[in-house]
C-alpha positions in Angstrom: 0.2 0.0 0.0 1.1 3.5 -0.2 1.6 5.7 2.5 -1.3 8.2 0.9 -3.3 5.4 0.7 -2.8 4.3 4.3 -3.1 7.9 5.6 -6.2 8.4 3.9 -7.4 5.0 5.8 -6.8 6.3 9.2 -8.1 9.4 8.2 -11.5 8.1 7.2 -11.7 5.7 10.1 -10.9 9.0 12.7 -14.2 10.8 10.6 -16.1 7.7 11.3 -15.4 7.4 14.8 -16.1 11.4 15.4 -19.8 10.6 13.9 -20.7 7.8 15.8 -19.2 9.1 18.9 -21.1 12.5 18.8 -23.9 11.7 16.4 -26.5 13.6 18.4 -24.1 17.0 18.4 -23.1 16.3 14.5 -27.3 15.8 13.4 -28.8 18.3 15.0 -29.9 21.3 13.1 -27.4 23.3 16.1 -24.9 25.2 13.7 -23.4 28.5 14.7 -20.8 30.3 12.4 -18.8 32.2 15.6 -15.7 33.8 13.7 -14.4 34.5 10.4 -11.2 36.5 9.0 -11.9 37.4 5.9 -8.2 38.6 5.7 -6.9 35.6 6.5 -9.2 33.0 4.6 -10.4 31.8 8.3 -13.6 30.5 9.6 -14.9 29.0 13.1 -18.2 27.1 14.1 -19.9 25.4 16.6 -22.3 22.3 16.5 -23.9 21.1 19.8 -26.9 18.7 20.8 -30.0 19.5 21.7 -29.4 18.9 25.2 -26.4 21.6 25.2 -24.3 19.1 26.3 -21.6 17.8 23.9 -19.9 20.6 21.8 -17.6 20.8 18.6 -15.8 23.5 17.3 -14.4 23.4 13.8 -11.8 26.1 12.8 -10.4 25.9 9.0 -7.6 28.0 7.6 -8.5 27.9 3.8 -5.5 30.7 2.9 -2.4 29.3 1.3 -0.3 30.8 4.3 0.7 28.8 7.8 -1.0 30.7 10.7 1.4 30.3 14.0 0.0 31.4 17.4 -3.0 32.7 15.7 -6.1 34.0 18.2 -9.4 32.8 17.2 -12.0 35.0 19.3 -15.4 34.2 20.5 -14.8 30.7 21.1 -18.1 29.6 22.6 -17.6 28.0 25.7 -13.9 28.5 28.1 -12.6 25.3 29.6 -10.9 22.3 27.8 -10.8 21.1 24.2 -9.5 17.9 23.1 -8.3 18.3 19.6 -9.9 15.5 17.8 -6.7 13.9 16.2 -4.3 14.6 18.1 -5.6 14.4 21.7 -3.7 17.3 22.6 -5.7 19.6 25.2 -5.8 23.4 24.7 -7.5 25.7 26.8 -10.3 28.4 26.2 -9.2 31.3 28.4 -11.7 33.3 30.4 -11.6 35.6 27.2 -12.7 33.1 25.1 -9.9 33.0 22.7 -8.1 29.9 22.0 -4.3 30.1 20.6 -3.6 27.6 17.6 -1.1 27.0 14.7 -2.8 26.1 11.7 -1.0 24.8 8.6 -2.7 26.3 5.0 -5.5 24.9 4.3 -5.7 22.9 7.1 -8.7 22.4 9.5 -8.8 21.0 13.6 -11.8 19.5 15.0 -11.9 20.3 18.7 -14.3 19.1 21.4 -15.1 20.2 24.8 -14.1 18.0 27.3 -16.6 17.8 30.2 
């Protein structure tokens, strides 16, 4: 197998697991776009279940440039969020800002930790 095929299969399995573990959140109509930066072609949105117990934020960099120590403002809930693919925990501070690095044309998924 080619390494690209292995990476694609791993990514696909990871996304299927995300859909199964957070199905009520991802299948609800609750979708809020809370941040956009038209200069850097970045936007972020929030998905949550009807009981508001499961929360996911998706941040996408559509630009061709790497964004280092980028601050996404207006995160809907402060606290600890787990980056889905790496399991890294990031803190959203009292100002509801999340600081992260994004490669060009990269998106990240964060799950609120309970």
